[in-house]
mmCIF file of the N, C-alpha and C atoms, coordinates in Angstrom:
data_MODEL
# 
_entry.id   MODEL 
# 
loop_
_atom_site.group_PDB 
_atom_site.id 
_atom_site.type_symbol 
_atom_site.label_atom_id 
_atom_site.label_alt_id 
_atom_site.label_comp_id 
_atom_site.label_asym_id 
_atom_site.label_entity_id 
_atom_site.label_seq_id 
_atom_site.pdbx_PDB_ins_code 
_atom_site.Cartn_x 
_atom_site.Cartn_y 
_atom_site.Cartn_z 
_atom_site.occupancy 
_atom_site.B_iso_or_equiv 
_atom_site.pdbx_formal_charge 
_atom_site.auth_seq_id 
_atom_site.auth_comp_id 
_atom_site.auth_asym_id 
_atom_site.auth_atom_id 
_atom_site.pdbx_PDB_model_num 
ATOM 1   N N  . MET A 1 1  ? 62.134 106.140 111.667 1.00 0.00 ? 1  MET A N  1 
ATOM 2   C CA . MET A 1 1  ? 62.384 107.968 110.977 1.00 0.00 ? 1  MET A CA 1 
ATOM 3   C C  . MET A 1 1  ? 63.514 108.740 111.999 1.00 0.00 ? 1  MET A C  1 
ATOM 4   N N  . THR A 1 2  ? 64.450 109.521 111.348 1.00 0.00 ? 2  THR A N  1 
ATOM 5   C CA . THR A 1 2  ? 64.542 110.669 111.940 1.00 0.00 ? 2  THR A CA 1 
ATOM 6   C C  . THR A 1 2  ? 64.259 111.593 112.447 1.00 0.00 ? 2  THR A C  1 
ATOM 7   N N  . HIS A 1 3  ? 64.522 111.747 113.873 1.00 0.00 ? 3  HIS A N  1 
ATOM 8   C CA . HIS A 1 3  ? 64.003 112.928 114.464 1.00 0.00 ? 3  HIS A CA 1 
ATOM 9   C C  . HIS A 1 3  ? 65.035 114.074 115.059 1.00 0.00 ? 3  HIS A C  1 
ATOM 10  N N  . PHE A 1 4  ? 64.631 115.460 114.635 1.00 0.00 ? 4  PHE A N  1 
ATOM 11  C CA . PHE A 1 4  ? 65.203 115.849 115.541 1.00 0.00 ? 4  PHE A CA 1 
ATOM 12  C C  . PHE A 1 4  ? 64.493 117.572 115.927 1.00 0.00 ? 4  PHE A C  1 
ATOM 13  N N  . HIS A 1 5  ? 64.885 117.834 117.262 1.00 0.00 ? 5  HIS A N  1 
ATOM 14  C CA . HIS A 1 5  ? 64.421 119.371 117.421 1.00 0.00 ? 5  HIS A CA 1 
ATOM 15  C C  . HIS A 1 5  ? 65.076 120.148 118.151 1.00 0.00 ? 5  HIS A C  1 
ATOM 16  N N  . MET A 1 6  ? 65.422 121.432 117.707 1.00 0.00 ? 6  MET A N  1 
ATOM 17  C CA . MET A 1 6  ? 66.437 122.005 117.797 1.00 0.00 ? 6  MET A CA 1 
ATOM 18  C C  . MET A 1 6  ? 66.186 123.397 118.210 1.00 0.00 ? 6  MET A C  1 
ATOM 19  N N  . HIS A 1 7  ? 66.514 123.691 119.391 1.00 0.00 ? 7  HIS A N  1 
ATOM 20  C CA . HIS A 1 7  ? 66.712 125.276 120.340 1.00 0.00 ? 7  HIS A CA 1 
ATOM 21  C C  . HIS A 1 7  ? 67.519 125.881 119.947 1.00 0.00 ? 7  HIS A C  1 
ATOM 22  N N  . SER A 1 8  ? 66.738 127.681 119.052 1.00 0.00 ? 8  SER A N  1 
ATOM 23  C CA . SER A 1 8  ? 67.550 128.435 118.981 1.00 0.00 ? 8  SER A CA 1 
ATOM 24  C C  . SER A 1 8  ? 67.445 129.438 120.484 1.00 0.00 ? 8  SER A C  1 
ATOM 25  N N  . THR A 1 9  ? 68.651 129.834 121.442 1.00 0.00 ? 9  THR A N  1 
ATOM 26  C CA . THR A 1 9  ? 68.548 130.697 122.731 1.00 0.00 ? 9  THR A CA 1 
ATOM 27  C C  . THR A 1 9  ? 69.120 132.532 122.078 1.00 0.00 ? 9  THR A C  1 
ATOM 28  N N  . THR A 1 10 ? 69.247 132.109 120.775 1.00 0.00 ? 10 THR A N  1 
ATOM 29  C CA . THR A 1 10 ? 69.575 133.813 120.319 1.00 0.00 ? 10 THR A CA 1 
ATOM 30  C C  . THR A 1 10 ? 68.689 134.517 119.781 1.00 0.00 ? 10 THR A C  1 
ATOM 31  N N  . ASP A 1 11 ? 68.129 135.470 120.497 1.00 0.00 ? 11 ASP A N  1 
ATOM 32  C CA . ASP A 1 11 ? 66.741 136.070 119.762 1.00 0.00 ? 11 ASP A CA 1 
ATOM 33  C C  . ASP A 1 11 ? 67.766 136.570 118.293 1.00 0.00 ? 11 ASP A C  1 
ATOM 34  N N  . PRO A 1 12 ? 66.332 136.152 117.124 1.00 0.00 ? 12 PRO A N  1 
ATOM 35  C CA . PRO A 1 12 ? 67.741 136.984 115.729 1.00 0.00 ? 12 PRO A CA 1 
ATOM 36  C C  . PRO A 1 12 ? 67.276 137.690 115.486 1.00 0.00 ? 12 PRO A C  1 
ATOM 37  N N  . MET A 1 13 ? 66.379 138.572 116.513 1.00 0.00 ? 13 MET A N  1 
ATOM 38  C CA . MET A 1 13 ? 66.047 140.311 116.232 1.00 0.00 ? 13 MET A CA 1 
ATOM 39  C C  . MET A 1 13 ? 66.847 141.510 116.853 1.00 0.00 ? 13 MET A C  1 
ATOM 40  N N  . THR A 1 14 ? 67.621 140.834 117.998 1.00 0.00 ? 14 THR A N  1 
ATOM 41  C CA . THR A 1 14 ? 68.540 141.352 118.587 1.00 0.00 ? 14 THR A CA 1 
ATOM 42  C C  . THR A 1 14 ? 70.420 140.462 118.540 1.00 0.00 ? 14 THR A C  1 
ATOM 43  N N  . GLY A 1 15 ? 69.848 139.377 118.365 1.00 0.00 ? 15 GLY A N  1 
ATOM 44  C CA . GLY A 1 15 ? 71.445 138.791 118.609 1.00 0.00 ? 15 GLY A CA 1 
ATOM 45  C C  . GLY A 1 15 ? 71.844 138.643 120.102 1.00 0.00 ? 15 GLY A C  1 
ATOM 46  N N  . ARG A 1 16 ? 71.084 139.272 120.643 1.00 0.00 ? 16 ARG A N  1 
ATOM 47  C CA . ARG A 1 16 ? 71.729 138.429 122.180 1.00 0.00 ? 16 ARG A CA 1 
ATOM 48  C C  . ARG A 1 16 ? 70.873 137.413 122.820 1.00 0.00 ? 16 ARG A C  1 
ATOM 49  N N  . ASP A 1 17 ? 72.258 136.509 123.325 1.00 0.00 ? 17 ASP A N  1 
ATOM 50  C CA . ASP A 1 17 ? 71.711 134.893 123.752 1.00 0.00 ? 17 ASP A CA 1 
ATOM 51  C C  . ASP A 1 17 ? 70.738 135.110 124.822 1.00 0.00 ? 17 ASP A C  1 
ATOM 52  N N  . ILE A 1 18 ? 70.199 134.374 125.436 1.00 0.00 ? 18 ILE A N  1 
ATOM 53  C CA . ILE A 1 18 ? 69.140 134.014 126.367 1.00 0.00 ? 18 ILE A CA 1 
ATOM 54  C C  . ILE A 1 18 ? 69.291 132.762 127.027 1.00 0.00 ? 18 ILE A C  1 
ATOM 55  N N  . PRO A 1 19 ? 70.244 133.536 128.177 1.00 0.00 ? 19 PRO A N  1 
ATOM 56  C CA . PRO A 1 19 ? 70.995 131.735 128.706 1.00 0.00 ? 19 PRO A CA 1 
ATOM 57  C C  . PRO A 1 19 ? 69.996 131.250 129.504 1.00 0.00 ? 19 PRO A C  1 
ATOM 58  N N  . ASP A 1 20 ? 68.977 131.674 130.318 1.00 0.00 ? 20 ASP A N  1 
ATOM 59  C CA . ASP A 1 20 ? 67.651 131.170 131.056 1.00 0.00 ? 20 ASP A CA 1 
ATOM 60  C C  . ASP A 1 20 ? 66.201 131.538 129.890 1.00 0.00 ? 20 ASP A C  1 
ATOM 61  N N  . THR A 1 21 ? 65.581 130.547 129.529 1.00 0.00 ? 21 THR A N  1 
ATOM 62  C CA . THR A 1 21 ? 64.470 130.220 128.605 1.00 0.00 ? 21 THR A CA 1 
ATOM 63  C C  . THR A 1 21 ? 63.471 130.619 129.148 1.00 0.00 ? 21 THR A C  1 
ATOM 64  N N  . ALA A 1 22 ? 63.163 130.163 130.145 1.00 0.00 ? 22 ALA A N  1 
ATOM 65  C CA . ALA A 1 22 ? 61.719 130.063 131.452 1.00 0.00 ? 22 ALA A CA 1 
ATOM 66  C C  . ALA A 1 22 ? 61.375 131.482 131.030 1.00 0.00 ? 22 ALA A C  1 
ATOM 67  N N  . GLY A 1 23 ? 60.138 131.519 130.925 1.00 0.00 ? 23 GLY A N  1 
ATOM 68  C CA . GLY A 1 23 ? 59.361 132.152 130.696 1.00 0.00 ? 23 GLY A CA 1 
ATOM 69  C C  . GLY A 1 23 ? 59.713 133.998 129.719 1.00 0.00 ? 23 GLY A C  1 
ATOM 70  N N  . HIS A 1 24 ? 59.918 133.008 128.560 1.00 0.00 ? 24 HIS A N  1 
ATOM 71  C CA . HIS A 1 24 ? 60.598 133.830 127.527 1.00 0.00 ? 24 HIS A CA 1 
ATOM 72  C C  . HIS A 1 24 ? 59.425 133.399 126.290 1.00 0.00 ? 24 HIS A C  1 
ATOM 73  N N  . PRO A 1 25 ? 59.195 134.251 125.420 1.00 0.00 ? 25 PRO A N  1 
ATOM 74  C CA . PRO A 1 25 ? 58.078 133.585 124.327 1.00 0.00 ? 25 PRO A CA 1 
ATOM 75  C C  . PRO A 1 25 ? 59.214 133.012 123.543 1.00 0.00 ? 25 PRO A C  1 
ATOM 76  N N  . TYR A 1 26 ? 58.385 132.570 122.408 1.00 0.00 ? 26 TYR A N  1 
ATOM 77  C CA . TYR A 1 26 ? 59.371 131.586 121.862 1.00 0.00 ? 26 TYR A CA 1 
ATOM 78  C C  . TYR A 1 26 ? 58.330 131.394 120.081 1.00 0.00 ? 26 TYR A C  1 
ATOM 79  N N  . VAL A 1 27 ? 58.981 130.976 119.298 1.00 0.00 ? 27 VAL A N  1 
ATOM 80  C CA . VAL A 1 27 ? 58.148 130.159 118.131 1.00 0.00 ? 27 VAL A CA 1 
ATOM 81  C C  . VAL A 1 27 ? 58.829 128.862 117.382 1.00 0.00 ? 27 VAL A C  1 
ATOM 82  N N  . VAL A 1 28 ? 57.699 127.877 117.413 1.00 0.00 ? 28 VAL A N  1 
ATOM 83  C CA . VAL A 1 28 ? 58.206 127.241 116.485 1.00 0.00 ? 28 VAL A CA 1 
ATOM 84  C C  . VAL A 1 28 ? 58.132 126.833 115.098 1.00 0.00 ? 28 VAL A C  1 
ATOM 85  N N  . GLU A 1 29 ? 59.008 126.386 114.316 1.00 0.00 ? 29 GLU A N  1 
ATOM 86  C CA . GLU A 1 29 ? 58.622 126.537 113.002 1.00 0.00 ? 29 GLU A CA 1 
ATOM 87  C C  . GLU A 1 29 ? 59.145 125.179 112.818 1.00 0.00 ? 29 GLU A C  1 
ATOM 88  N N  . GLY A 1 30 ? 58.495 124.786 111.739 1.00 0.00 ? 30 GLY A N  1 
ATOM 89  C CA . GLY A 1 30 ? 58.908 122.960 111.214 1.00 0.00 ? 30 GLY A CA 1 
ATOM 90  C C  . GLY A 1 30 ? 57.510 122.563 111.468 1.00 0.00 ? 30 GLY A C  1 
ATOM 91  N N  . GLU A 1 31 ? 57.797 121.467 111.603 1.00 0.00 ? 31 GLU A N  1 
ATOM 92  C CA . GLU A 1 31 ? 56.902 119.937 111.479 1.00 0.00 ? 31 GLU A CA 1 
ATOM 93  C C  . GLU A 1 31 ? 57.340 118.963 112.881 1.00 0.00 ? 31 GLU A C  1 
ATOM 94  N N  . HIS A 1 32 ? 56.419 118.580 112.887 1.00 0.00 ? 32 HIS A N  1 
ATOM 95  C CA . HIS A 1 32 ? 56.875 117.591 114.386 1.00 0.00 ? 32 HIS A CA 1 
ATOM 96  C C  . HIS A 1 32 ? 57.703 117.352 114.022 1.00 0.00 ? 32 HIS A C  1 
ATOM 97  N N  . TYR A 1 33 ? 58.456 116.188 113.418 1.00 0.00 ? 33 TYR A N  1 
ATOM 98  C CA . TYR A 1 33 ? 59.423 115.434 113.709 1.00 0.00 ? 33 TYR A CA 1 
ATOM 99  C C  . TYR A 1 33 ? 60.924 116.541 113.405 1.00 0.00 ? 33 TYR A C  1 
ATOM 100 N N  . HIS A 1 34 ? 60.593 117.903 112.990 1.00 0.00 ? 34 HIS A N  1 
ATOM 101 C CA . HIS A 1 34 ? 61.738 118.482 112.243 1.00 0.00 ? 34 HIS A CA 1 
ATOM 102 C C  . HIS A 1 34 ? 61.341 119.740 112.651 1.00 0.00 ? 34 HIS A C  1 
ATOM 103 N N  . ASP A 1 35 ? 61.779 120.009 113.586 1.00 0.00 ? 35 ASP A N  1 
ATOM 104 C CA . ASP A 1 35 ? 61.244 121.691 114.109 1.00 0.00 ? 35 ASP A CA 1 
ATOM 105 C C  . ASP A 1 35 ? 62.150 122.064 115.002 1.00 0.00 ? 35 ASP A C  1 
ATOM 106 N N  . LEU A 1 36 ? 62.286 123.646 114.909 1.00 0.00 ? 36 LEU A N  1 
ATOM 107 C CA . LEU A 1 36 ? 63.019 124.509 115.549 1.00 0.00 ? 36 LEU A CA 1 
ATOM 108 C C  . LEU A 1 36 ? 62.114 125.586 116.390 1.00 0.00 ? 36 LEU A C  1 
ATOM 109 N N  . THR A 1 37 ? 62.224 125.657 117.727 1.00 0.00 ? 37 THR A N  1 
ATOM 110 C CA . THR A 1 37 ? 62.128 126.380 119.085 1.00 0.00 ? 37 THR A CA 1 
ATOM 111 C C  . THR A 1 37 ? 62.986 127.874 118.840 1.00 0.00 ? 37 THR A C  1 
ATOM 112 N N  . ILE A 1 38 ? 62.178 129.078 118.142 1.00 0.00 ? 38 ILE A N  1 
ATOM 113 C CA . ILE A 1 38 ? 63.123 129.935 118.337 1.00 0.00 ? 38 ILE A CA 1 
ATOM 114 C C  . ILE A 1 38 ? 62.702 130.747 119.639 1.00 0.00 ? 38 ILE A C  1 
ATOM 115 N N  . TYR A 1 39 ? 63.203 131.314 120.182 1.00 0.00 ? 39 TYR A N  1 
ATOM 116 C CA . TYR A 1 39 ? 63.733 132.216 121.604 1.00 0.00 ? 39 TYR A CA 1 
ATOM 117 C C  . TYR A 1 39 ? 63.611 133.388 121.506 1.00 0.00 ? 39 TYR A C  1 
ATOM 118 N N  . PHE A 1 40 ? 62.736 134.266 122.269 1.00 0.00 ? 40 PHE A N  1 
ATOM 119 C CA . PHE A 1 40 ? 63.281 135.902 122.216 1.00 0.00 ? 40 PHE A CA 1 
ATOM 120 C C  . PHE A 1 40 ? 63.329 136.477 123.290 1.00 0.00 ? 40 PHE A C  1 
ATOM 121 N N  . GLU A 1 41 ? 64.195 137.406 123.406 1.00 0.00 ? 41 GLU A N  1 
ATOM 122 C CA . GLU A 1 41 ? 64.159 138.258 124.827 1.00 0.00 ? 41 GLU A CA 1 
ATOM 123 C C  . GLU A 1 41 ? 62.386 138.824 125.331 1.00 0.00 ? 41 GLU A C  1 
ATOM 124 N N  . SER A 1 42 ? 61.816 139.545 124.274 1.00 0.00 ? 42 SER A N  1 
ATOM 125 C CA . SER A 1 42 ? 60.234 139.897 124.827 1.00 0.00 ? 42 SER A CA 1 
ATOM 126 C C  . SER A 1 42 ? 59.273 139.848 123.384 1.00 0.00 ? 42 SER A C  1 
ATOM 127 N N  . ASP A 1 43 ? 58.296 139.983 123.846 1.00 0.00 ? 43 ASP A N  1 
ATOM 128 C CA . ASP A 1 43 ? 57.293 140.013 122.726 1.00 0.00 ? 43 ASP A CA 1 
ATOM 129 C C  . ASP A 1 43 ? 57.328 140.506 122.020 1.00 0.00 ? 43 ASP A C  1 
ATOM 130 N N  . THR A 1 44 ? 57.973 141.551 122.462 1.00 0.00 ? 44 THR A N  1 
ATOM 131 C CA . THR A 1 44 ? 58.066 143.018 120.934 1.00 0.00 ? 44 THR A CA 1 
ATOM 132 C C  . THR A 1 44 ? 58.867 142.079 119.931 1.00 0.00 ? 44 THR A C  1 
ATOM 133 N N  . THR A 1 45 ? 60.461 141.616 120.594 1.00 0.00 ? 45 THR A N  1 
ATOM 134 C CA . THR A 1 45 ? 60.923 141.122 119.140 1.00 0.00 ? 45 THR A CA 1 
ATOM 135 C C  . THR A 1 45 ? 60.027 140.056 118.501 1.00 0.00 ? 45 THR A C  1 
ATOM 136 N N  . ARG A 1 46 ? 59.857 139.104 119.289 1.00 0.00 ? 46 ARG A N  1 
ATOM 137 C CA . ARG A 1 46 ? 59.265 138.399 118.641 1.00 0.00 ? 46 ARG A CA 1 
ATOM 138 C C  . ARG A 1 46 ? 57.914 138.470 117.628 1.00 0.00 ? 46 ARG A C  1 
ATOM 139 N N  . LYS A 1 47 ? 57.125 139.663 117.989 1.00 0.00 ? 47 LYS A N  1 
ATOM 140 C CA . LYS A 1 47 ? 56.376 140.198 117.029 1.00 0.00 ? 47 LYS A CA 1 
ATOM 141 C C  . LYS A 1 47 ? 57.090 141.037 116.061 1.00 0.00 ? 47 LYS A C  1 
ATOM 142 N N  . ALA A 1 48 ? 57.954 141.248 116.060 1.00 0.00 ? 48 ALA A N  1 
ATOM 143 C CA . ALA A 1 48 ? 58.615 141.884 115.185 1.00 0.00 ? 48 ALA A CA 1 
ATOM 144 C C  . ALA A 1 48 ? 59.292 140.600 113.869 1.00 0.00 ? 48 ALA A C  1 
ATOM 145 N N  . TYR A 1 49 ? 59.825 139.382 114.434 1.00 0.00 ? 49 TYR A N  1 
ATOM 146 C CA . TYR A 1 49 ? 60.105 138.264 113.383 1.00 0.00 ? 49 TYR A CA 1 
ATOM 147 C C  . TYR A 1 49 ? 58.907 137.739 112.867 1.00 0.00 ? 49 TYR A C  1 
ATOM 148 N N  . LEU A 1 50 ? 57.633 137.707 113.402 1.00 0.00 ? 50 LEU A N  1 
ATOM 149 C CA . LEU A 1 50 ? 56.497 137.323 113.108 1.00 0.00 ? 50 LEU A CA 1 
ATOM 150 C C  . LEU A 1 50 ? 55.964 138.104 112.154 1.00 0.00 ? 50 LEU A C  1 
ATOM 151 N N  . ASP A 1 51 ? 56.553 139.613 111.992 1.00 0.00 ? 51 ASP A N  1 
ATOM 152 C CA . ASP A 1 51 ? 55.712 140.405 110.946 1.00 0.00 ? 51 ASP A CA 1 
ATOM 153 C C  . ASP A 1 51 ? 56.604 140.245 109.637 1.00 0.00 ? 51 ASP A C  1 
ATOM 154 N N  . ILE A 1 52 ? 58.053 139.914 109.713 1.00 0.00 ? 52 ILE A N  1 
ATOM 155 C CA . ILE A 1 52 ? 59.171 139.769 108.680 1.00 0.00 ? 52 ILE A CA 1 
ATOM 156 C C  . ILE A 1 52 ? 58.048 138.895 107.549 1.00 0.00 ? 52 ILE A C  1 
ATOM 157 N N  . PRO A 1 53 ? 58.185 139.737 106.360 1.00 0.00 ? 53 PRO A N  1 
ATOM 158 C CA . PRO A 1 53 ? 57.325 139.271 104.988 1.00 0.00 ? 53 PRO A CA 1 
ATOM 159 C C  . PRO A 1 53 ? 58.250 137.728 104.416 1.00 0.00 ? 53 PRO A C  1 
ATOM 160 N N  . VAL A 1 54 ? 58.292 136.627 104.482 1.00 0.00 ? 54 VAL A N  1 
ATOM 161 C CA . VAL A 1 54 ? 58.288 135.509 103.851 1.00 0.00 ? 54 VAL A CA 1 
ATOM 162 C C  . VAL A 1 54 ? 57.326 135.032 102.886 1.00 0.00 ? 54 VAL A C  1 
ATOM 163 N N  . GLU A 1 55 ? 58.585 134.247 101.849 1.00 0.00 ? 55 GLU A N  1 
ATOM 164 C CA . GLU A 1 55 ? 57.207 133.375 101.207 1.00 0.00 ? 55 GLU A CA 1 
ATOM 165 C C  . GLU A 1 55 ? 57.092 132.560 101.542 1.00 0.00 ? 55 GLU A C  1 
ATOM 166 N N  . LYS A 1 56 ? 55.765 131.907 101.686 1.00 0.00 ? 56 LYS A N  1 
ATOM 167 C CA . LYS A 1 56 ? 55.397 130.563 102.338 1.00 0.00 ? 56 LYS A CA 1 
ATOM 168 C C  . LYS A 1 56 ? 55.032 129.385 101.427 1.00 0.00 ? 56 LYS A C  1 
ATOM 169 N N  . VAL A 1 57 ? 56.027 128.872 101.482 1.00 0.00 ? 57 VAL A N  1 
ATOM 170 C CA . VAL A 1 57 ? 56.193 127.734 100.184 1.00 0.00 ? 57 VAL A CA 1 
ATOM 171 C C  . VAL A 1 57 ? 55.312 126.857 100.932 1.00 0.00 ? 57 VAL A C  1 
ATOM 172 N N  . GLY A 1 58 ? 55.099 125.983 101.619 1.00 0.00 ? 58 GLY A N  1 
ATOM 173 C CA . GLY A 1 58 ? 54.423 125.094 101.722 1.00 0.00 ? 58 GLY A CA 1 
ATOM 174 C C  . GLY A 1 58 ? 53.095 125.032 102.860 1.00 0.00 ? 58 GLY A C  1 
ATOM 175 N N  . GLY A 1 59 ? 53.197 126.456 103.190 1.00 0.00 ? 59 GLY A N  1 
ATOM 176 C CA . GLY A 1 59 ? 52.093 126.748 104.092 1.00 0.00 ? 59 GLY A CA 1 
ATOM 177 C C  . GLY A 1 59 ? 52.849 127.446 105.665 1.00 0.00 ? 59 GLY A C  1 
ATOM 178 N N  . GLU A 1 60 ? 51.921 128.096 106.488 1.00 0.00 ? 60 GLU A N  1 
ATOM 179 C CA . GLU A 1 60 ? 52.602 128.390 107.693 1.00 0.00 ? 60 GLU A CA 1 
ATOM 180 C C  . GLU A 1 60 ? 53.071 127.213 108.342 1.00 0.00 ? 60 GLU A C  1 
ATOM 181 N N  . GLY A 1 61 ? 54.440 127.259 108.916 1.00 0.00 ? 61 GLY A N  1 
ATOM 182 C CA . GLY A 1 61 ? 55.212 126.186 109.894 1.00 0.00 ? 61 GLY A CA 1 
ATOM 183 C C  . GLY A 1 61 ? 55.909 125.835 109.136 1.00 0.00 ? 61 GLY A C  1 
ATOM 184 N N  . ASN A 1 62 ? 56.205 125.722 108.158 1.00 0.00 ? 62 ASN A N  1 
ATOM 185 C CA . ASN A 1 62 ? 57.306 124.900 107.032 1.00 0.00 ? 62 ASN A CA 1 
ATOM 186 C C  . ASN A 1 62 ? 58.708 125.356 107.008 1.00 0.00 ? 62 ASN A C  1 
ATOM 187 N N  . LEU A 1 63 ? 59.296 126.055 107.692 1.00 0.00 ? 63 LEU A N  1 
ATOM 188 C CA . LEU A 1 63 ? 60.592 126.504 107.389 1.00 0.00 ? 63 LEU A CA 1 
ATOM 189 C C  . LEU A 1 63 ? 61.350 126.132 106.566 1.00 0.00 ? 63 LEU A C  1 
ATOM 190 N N  . HIS A 1 64 ? 61.794 124.933 107.069 1.00 0.00 ? 64 HIS A N  1 
ATOM 191 C CA . HIS A 1 64 ? 62.554 123.875 106.099 1.00 0.00 ? 64 HIS A CA 1 
ATOM 192 C C  . HIS A 1 64 ? 62.269 123.898 104.499 1.00 0.00 ? 64 HIS A C  1 
ATOM 193 N N  . ARG A 1 65 ? 60.894 123.751 103.890 1.00 0.00 ? 65 ARG A N  1 
ATOM 194 C CA . ARG A 1 65 ? 61.287 124.198 102.921 1.00 0.00 ? 65 ARG A CA 1 
ATOM 195 C C  . ARG A 1 65 ? 61.023 125.613 102.495 1.00 0.00 ? 65 ARG A C  1 
ATOM 196 N N  . MET A 1 66 ? 61.076 126.622 103.206 1.00 0.00 ? 66 MET A N  1 
ATOM 197 C CA . MET A 1 66 ? 61.413 127.728 102.498 1.00 0.00 ? 66 MET A CA 1 
ATOM 198 C C  . MET A 1 66 ? 62.651 127.764 102.507 1.00 0.00 ? 66 MET A C  1 
ATOM 199 N N  . LEU A 1 67 ? 64.052 127.103 102.816 1.00 0.00 ? 67 LEU A N  1 
ATOM 200 C CA . LEU A 1 67 ? 64.854 126.938 102.951 1.00 0.00 ? 67 LEU A CA 1 
ATOM 201 C C  . LEU A 1 67 ? 65.773 126.398 101.693 1.00 0.00 ? 67 LEU A C  1 
ATOM 202 N N  . ASP A 1 68 ? 64.745 125.953 101.410 1.00 0.00 ? 68 ASP A N  1 
ATOM 203 C CA . ASP A 1 68 ? 65.526 124.728 100.076 1.00 0.00 ? 68 ASP A CA 1 
ATOM 204 C C  . ASP A 1 68 ? 64.425 125.171 98.938  1.00 0.00 ? 68 ASP A C  1 
ATOM 205 N N  . ASN A 1 69 ? 64.130 126.355 98.871  1.00 0.00 ? 69 ASN A N  1 
ATOM 206 C CA . ASN A 1 69 ? 63.173 126.628 97.866  1.00 0.00 ? 69 ASN A CA 1 
ATOM 207 C C  . ASN A 1 69 ? 64.174 128.196 97.370  1.00 0.00 ? 69 ASN A C  1 
ATOM 208 N N  . PRO A 1 70 ? 65.178 127.995 96.644  1.00 0.00 ? 70 PRO A N  1 
ATOM 209 C CA . PRO A 1 70 ? 66.023 129.028 96.262  1.00 0.00 ? 70 PRO A CA 1 
ATOM 210 C C  . PRO A 1 70 ? 65.481 130.225 95.034  1.00 0.00 ? 70 PRO A C  1 
ATOM 211 N N  . ALA A 1 71 ? 65.990 131.197 95.149  1.00 0.00 ? 71 ALA A N  1 
ATOM 212 C CA . ALA A 1 71 ? 65.516 132.385 94.190  1.00 0.00 ? 71 ALA A CA 1 
ATOM 213 C C  . ALA A 1 71 ? 66.110 131.263 93.112  1.00 0.00 ? 71 ALA A C  1 
ATOM 214 N N  . ALA A 1 72 ? 65.049 131.726 91.863  1.00 0.00 ? 72 ALA A N  1 
ATOM 215 C CA . ALA A 1 72 ? 64.978 131.299 90.393  1.00 0.00 ? 72 ALA A CA 1 
ATOM 216 C C  . ALA A 1 72 ? 66.096 131.952 89.812  1.00 0.00 ? 72 ALA A C  1 
ATOM 217 N N  . ASP A 1 73 ? 67.340 133.100 89.916  1.00 0.00 ? 73 ASP A N  1 
ATOM 218 C CA . ASP A 1 73 ? 68.443 133.480 89.978  1.00 0.00 ? 73 ASP A CA 1 
ATOM 219 C C  . ASP A 1 73 ? 69.372 133.305 90.783  1.00 0.00 ? 73 ASP A C  1 
ATOM 220 N N  . MET A 1 74 ? 69.148 132.289 91.416  1.00 0.00 ? 74 MET A N  1 
ATOM 221 C CA . MET A 1 74 ? 70.638 131.273 91.819  1.00 0.00 ? 74 MET A CA 1 
ATOM 222 C C  . MET A 1 74 ? 71.337 130.679 90.782  1.00 0.00 ? 74 MET A C  1 
ATOM 223 N N  . ASN A 1 75 ? 72.670 130.614 90.806  1.00 0.00 ? 75 ASN A N  1 
ATOM 224 C CA . ASN A 1 75 ? 73.353 129.887 90.290  1.00 0.00 ? 75 ASN A CA 1 
ATOM 225 C C  . ASN A 1 75 ? 74.460 129.333 91.117  1.00 0.00 ? 75 ASN A C  1 
ATOM 226 N N  . ASP A 1 76 ? 74.534 127.722 90.986  1.00 0.00 ? 76 ASP A N  1 
ATOM 227 C CA . ASP A 1 76 ? 75.158 126.549 91.662  1.00 0.00 ? 76 ASP A CA 1 
ATOM 228 C C  . ASP A 1 76 ? 76.271 126.361 91.179  1.00 0.00 ? 76 ASP A C  1 
ATOM 229 N N  . ASN A 1 77 ? 77.065 127.511 90.221  1.00 0.00 ? 77 ASN A N  1 
ATOM 230 C CA . ASN A 1 77 ? 78.384 127.500 89.895  1.00 0.00 ? 77 ASN A CA 1 
ATOM 231 C C  . ASN A 1 77 ? 78.993 128.661 90.273  1.00 0.00 ? 77 ASN A C  1 
ATOM 232 N N  . ASN A 1 78 ? 78.308 129.139 91.187  1.00 0.00 ? 78 ASN A N  1 
ATOM 233 C CA . ASN A 1 78 ? 79.405 130.415 92.327  1.00 0.00 ? 78 ASN A CA 1 
ATOM 234 C C  . ASN A 1 78 ? 80.172 129.734 93.402  1.00 0.00 ? 78 ASN A C  1 
# 
């Protein structure tokens, strides 16, 4: 089984890089063998990220399934 675990050290809410992630809040999106750890500058930006309403296709923690769920009006011919 192929395993990957990625780390994002750019706070998605501010766009700022976090060179030293020690002590910074984070969220793990995905499943055990296919997950992404996203680091945040502060608890405030982490909370703002978690408060973004998104369609939960496969339940909590299934980011890759959300990304694989295109909108119904998506046109592959563009």
